[in-house]
C-alpha positions in Angstrom: -63.5 -51.6 85.6 -61.0 -54.5 85.7 -58.8 -55.6 82.8 -61.1 -58.5 82.1 -64.1 -56.3 81.8 -62.3 -53.9 79.5 -61.3 -56.8 77.1 -64.9 -58.1 77.1 -66.3 -54.7 76.4 -63.9 -54.1 73.5 -64.7 -57.5 72.0 -68.4 -56.8 72.2 -67.8 -53.4 70.5 -65.8 -55.1 67.7 -68.5 -57.7 67.2 -71.3 -55.1 67.2 -69.5 -53.1 64.5 -68.1 -55.8 62.2 -67.8 -53.7 59.0 -66.0 -50.8 60.8 -63.7 -53.3 62.6 -62.9 -55.1 59.3 -62.1 -51.9 57.5 -59.9 -50.7 60.3 -58.0 -54.0 60.3 -57.7 -53.8 56.5 -56.4 -50.3 56.7 -53.8 -51.2 59.2 -52.6 -54.2 57.1 -52.4 -52.1 53.9 -50.4 -49.5 55.8 -48.0 -52.0 57.2 -47.6 -53.6 53.8 -47.0 -50.3 52.1 -44.3 -49.3 54.6 -42.6 -52.6 54.1 -42.6 -52.3 50.3 -41.3 -48.7 50.5 -38.5 -49.7 52.8 -37.5 -52.6 50.5 -37.5 -50.3 47.4 -35.4 -47.7 49.3 -32.9 -50.4 50.4 -32.6 -51.8 46.9 -32.1 -48.3 45.4 -29.5 -47.5 48.0 -27.5 -50.7 47.3 -27.7 -50.0 43.5 -26.5 -46.5 43.9 -23.8 -47.6 46.3 -22.6 -50.3 43.9 -22.6 -47.7 41.0 -20.5 -45.3 43.0 -18.1 -48.0 44.2 -17.8 -49.1 40.6 -16.5 -45.8 39.5 -13.9 -45.8 42.2 -12.4 -43.0 44.2 -9.2 -43.2 42.2 -10.3 -41.7 39.0 -10.8 -38.1 37.9 -12.4 -36.6 34.8 -11.2 -33.4 33.4 -13.5 -31.7 30.9 -12.5 -28.9 28.6 -15.6 -27.2 27.2 -16.3 -24.3 25.0 -15.4 -23.6 21.4 -13.2 -20.6 22.2 -10.8 -22.5 24.5 -7.5 -20.7 24.3 -5.4 -23.7 25.4 -6.0 -26.8 23.3 -5.5 -30.1 25.0 -3.6 -32.6 22.8 -1.9 -36.0 23.1 1.3 -34.5 24.4 -0.6 -33.2 27.4 -2.1 -36.7 27.9 1.4 -38.2 27.7 2.6 -35.7 30.4 -0.3 -36.7 32.6 0.7 -40.4 32.4 4.2 -39.5 33.7 2.8 -38.0 36.9 3.2 -39.9 40.1 0.1 -42.0 40.9 -1.4 -41.8 37.4 -1.8 -45.3 35.9 -3.8 -44.5 32.8 -5.0 -41.4 30.9 -7.6 -41.6 28.2 -8.8 -38.6 26.3 -12.1 -39.1 24.7 -14.7 -37.4 22.6 -18.3 -38.4 22.3 -21.0 -37.7 19.7 -24.6 -38.9 19.0 -25.4 -40.4 15.6 -27.8 -42.7 13.8 -26.7 -46.1 12.5 -28.6 -47.4 9.5 -28.6 -51.0 8.2 -31.1 -51.3 5.3 -34.3 -50.0 6.7 -33.4 -50.3 10.3 -32.0 -47.4 12.2 -30.7 -47.0 15.8 -29.7 -43.8 17.6 -26.4 -44.3 19.5 -23.7 -42.4 21.3 -20.2 -43.1 19.9 -17.1 -42.5 22.0 -13.7 -42.4 20.6 -10.6 -42.8 22.8 -7.3 -44.5 23.2 -6.5 -48.1 24.3 -6.9 -47.2 28.1 -10.5 -46.1 28.0 -11.9 -49.6 28.7 -9.4 -50.2 31.5 -10.3 -47.0 33.2 -14.1 -47.5 32.9 -14.1 -51.3 33.4 -15.9 -52.1 30.2 -16.0 -55.7 29.0 -16.2 -56.3 25.3 -18.6 -59.1 24.3 -17.2 -59.4 20.7 -14.6 -57.9 18.5 -11.6 -56.2 19.9 -10.5 -52.9 21.4 -8.0 -50.6 19.7 -4.5 -51.9 20.6 -1.2 -50.2 21.3 0.0 -51.2 17.8 -3.0 -49.5 16.2 -2.1 -46.3 18.1 1.6 -46.5 17.3 1.0 -47.1 13.6 -1.9 -44.6 13.4 -3.8 -47.4 11.6 -6.8 -46.4 9.6 -9.9 -48.2 10.8 -12.6 -49.8 8.8 -15.3 -49.7 11.5 -17.4 -52.7 12.5 -19.7 -52.3 15.4 -19.9 -54.6 18.5 -22.0 -54.6 21.6 -20.4 -54.7 25.0 -21.6 -55.7 28.4 -23.1 -52.3 29.4 -25.3 -52.3 26.2 -23.6 -49.7 24.1 -21.7 -50.2 20.9 -17.9 -49.8 20.1 -16.1 -49.9 16.9 -13.2 -52.3 16.0 -11.9 -54.2 13.0 -9.0 -52.0 12.3 -7.0 -52.6 9.1 -4.3 -50.6 7.5 
């Protein structure tokens, strides 16, 4: 059987079994489309994860002290000592807590983080309105009347300090 005879025979078989041939072609097309979609989703996820990791930087470290019975308490003197170490640009202790904000009948569950003036520099946050705590607030130990503001990553921060 020559090549030409094989091609003619296969075309006759395809024509004789139109429904089976159509379903086979449809299955191949759906399979190719599915693989293409999965590859594009994987590549998009990979780029998002890579950007997120690159955004945190390799030049930051987080030290967490957990447990109620911690013998050595970590205080601002320790933070000040850390900032004097070679290669340390900023040190920002923080504490975080979940709470519910209420305005009239509206409520919103949020996570509130309290820190010093370097927290936004370390984490790359951009405030959309209001202001961050300043060096002057820290020096004067200013009492804060809290007003809440949204920032670019969707969370809320307090500001509006007054003595």
